[in-house]
N, C-alpha and C positions, 0 to 999 in steps of 0.2 A: 702379246698374244701367246707366246710360248708358255709363260707363267700361268696364264688363264687356262690354257688347254691342259697343262699339267695339273692344275688345281681341280679342274672338272673331272679329270681321270681319277685322281686320288679320292675325291669325294664320292664318285660313283662306285669305285671299288670298295671303299670303306662301308658304304651303305649296303652293298650286296653281301659283303663278308659278315657284317653284323646281323643281317637278316637271316643268315644261315644258322644262327644259334638255335632257333626254334626247331629247325629240321633235325639237327644233331641230337637235341634233347629228346625229340619224339622217337628217333631211331634207338637211342639208349634205353628208353622205357620198354621197348620190345624185349629186352633181356631181363626184365623183372627187377630192375633197380629202383629205389625210391628217391624222392627229391633231396632228402638230407644227404644221402651218400653221393648222389650224382653231383650236387653243387660243391660238395667237399672236394671231389676229385678235380672238378673244373678249377677251383680256386687254388688247390694245392699245386697244380701245374702252372698256373698263371702267376703265383706269388713271386718266384725269382725274377720274372720280367718286370713286375711292378716295383719291386725293391730296387732293381737296377735303374729303373726310370726315375725313382725318387732320389737315389744317390746322384745320378747324372745331373738332374735339375737343381740339386742343392749345392753343387760345387761353387764355392766362392760366395755363397749367400749367407746372410746373418742367421744365427741359430733361432730356432722356433721358441716362442714364448709359451707360457702355460695356457694363455688364451688361445693361441694358435693350435696347440695340441687338443684342447677341448673341442674346438671347431672341427678339426680333422676327424676326431673320434665320432662326433655327431654326424658329420657328413658321410663318413665311411659306413656308419650303421644304416642311415636312411637311404643314401643314394645307391649303394652297391650291395650291402649285405641283405637288408630287408627287401629291397626292390627285386633282387635276384632270386631270393628264396620264394617270395610270393609268385614271381613269374614262373619259376620251375614247377612249383606246386600246381598252378593253374593249367600248365601245359599238359598235365596228366588227364585233364578232363575235356579240353577243347582242342580244336584244330589249330595248326600253325597259322593258318590264314586269319582266323578270328583273333588270335593272340596278337599278331602284328598290327591288325587294324585298331585294336584297343590301345596298344602302346603308342600308336601314331597320333592319338588324341592328346599327347603330352603337352603341346603348346597351349591348348585350351585349358588344361588343368593349371598350368603355371599362371595364366591370366586370371582364372577364377580365384586362385589362392592370393594373388597380388591384390585383387579387388577386395577380398575378405579382410586381408591384413592391413593394407595400406590405402584402401579405398581408391585404387588406381582406376581411372576412367576407362570404360569399355565402349568402343565405337559400335555404331549400328551394324556396319558390315562385318565386324568381328562376331557379333551375336548371330548374324545370318550364317556365317561360315561355320560356327559351332553347331547350329541347329542342323545344317546339311550333313556335317560329319557324323554327328551322333545318330541321325536317322539312318545313315549307312551302316553303322555298327549294329544298330537295333535290327536292321533288315537281315544281316547275316546271322546275328544271335538268334532271332526268332526262327530262322530256318534250321539251325543246328539243334535248338531245343525241341523242335518238332520231330527231328530225326533221332536224337540221342537221349532225350529226357532231361530230368532235373539236374543231373551232374554238370551239365553245360552251364547252368546258372552259377553254380559254385565256382567252376573254373573261370568264368568271365569275371566274377566278383574278385577273385584272387589276383587276376591279371590287372584289373582296373585299380585295385589297391596298390599293386606294384607301380603302376604309372603315377599314382598319387604320391607314393613314397619318393619316387625319383623327382617329381615336381617340387617337393619340399627341398630336396638337395639343390635343385637349380635356383630356387628362391633364396636360399641362405648361403649359397656359395659365392655370391658376388663379391663381398668384401674380401674374403680369403683369396679369391682368384686375383684380385688387384694387388694384394700384398705379397702373395707367394708365387704367383704365376700358375698358369693352367697345368703345365706338365708336372710341376712339383706337387701341386695339390692332388691331381689325379693319381700320381704314383703313390703318395702317402695314404690317401683315402681308400684306394683300392687295396693297398697292402693291409690296412686295418680290416677291411671287409673279408679279405682272404683268411686272416687269422680268426675272425669271428665264425666263418663257415666251418673251418677246421675244428674249432672249439665246440661248435654245435654238434658236430658228428661225434666227437669224443664223449660229450655229455649225454647224448640221446641214443647212441647206438653202441652195441658191443663191438669189440674189435673184429669179430668174425664177419660183421657186415661189410667190412672192407674187401672181403673175398668176392669179387664180382667176375662176370664173364669177361674174357679178354677183349671182346669188341667194345665194352664199356670204357676200358682204359684208353684205347686208341681214339675213341670218339671224344673222350674228355680232353685228351691232349690236343686234338683238332679244335675242340671248342675253346680251349684256353688260349691257343695261339692264333688260329685263323679267324675266330669269331669274337675274341675278346681283346687281346693285346693289339693285334694288327689294326683293327678298325679304329681304336683310340688314336694310334699314331697317324694313320692315314687322314683321319678327319682333322686332326690338329694341323698337319702339314697343309691340308687343303684350305683351312681357315686363314693361314698365313698368306696364302697366294690369292684367294678370291673373296675372302670375307665370310663371316658367319651367315649372313642373309642368303647368299647364293648357295652355300653348302646346305642350308636348311631346305632350299628348293630342290636341290639335287637329291636330297634324302627321300624324295617321293618315289624313287625307284625301289626303296626298301620293301614296302608292302607288295609291290608287283613281283619282285624277285622271290619273296617268301611264298606267294601263291603259286608261282611257276614251279619252284622247287618242291613245294608240297604236292603238286600234281605229279611231277616227274619222278620224285624220289620216294615219297610216302604213299602215293596212290590216292591222295585225297581228291574227292570229286570237285570238278569245276563247273558250277551251276550258274544259271542266270542270277540267282540270289547273291552268290559270291561276287559275280561280275558287277552287278548293280550296286551292291554295298560298297565295293572297292572304289568304284567311280565316284560315289557320293562322298566317301571319306576323303579321298584325295582332292576332289574339287572343293570341298568345304575347307580343308586345311590350306589349300592354295589361296582361296579368298581371305581366309583368316590371317595368314602370314603377310599377304600383300598389303592388307589394310592395317596390319600391326605396325 
């Protein structure tokens, strides 16, 4: 019981910490920074932690093969670099609440990709859960489009593509996770992503673009530590204690905490449309994962 309570606490804290990422990004955008610069700073400050994680998990393990490195490079590009960049870009157009609801559809995207690639069977209740969840996102999306115009569609598309990119990572990471271990794979893949984000800034922006307002630096440090590195460790520790299925269910607090922080910190409106859409998304994913 003690291990279970500890696992639940770790999973809940990790979900809330990770959901704060959107809030910090929205706060940083108020200082005139763009997505390329902002994600560079986030990954720059996170890189030492992930390198340390990879080194720690690699102690006493056999060296990586060429095939391993190719897999790590591909997963780092898709799961962390591309997914993060698309997410940060989309957040400049939509609310933190809508962003979190779209990303929460990730299990349905994994199932859809598995069906397309491997013809994995989809159960009837899973389809019902997907329909309920997507109707909730469309409800919130339609309300934001009505208020803020066409840019919301672009932002929602970018965040949705971010979720698709991360779903590809989950689909293809299975074999490497079994061979390398989750901590070693995450440390290496995220280190690759950090280097790609830094390289992107060097190639696309002048060095003067790195001169940003001081709050952007502190927000990026907070994003890298509290909302990036810490949730990864907490969720892994929780999985060891209570299993991935229970951790997935606990993750339902993520959208709720994002909406609450959006209202309290960002001043985003909490309407019946947001409330109804959130209930539909969470209910749909609950049905989907239970039947999965």
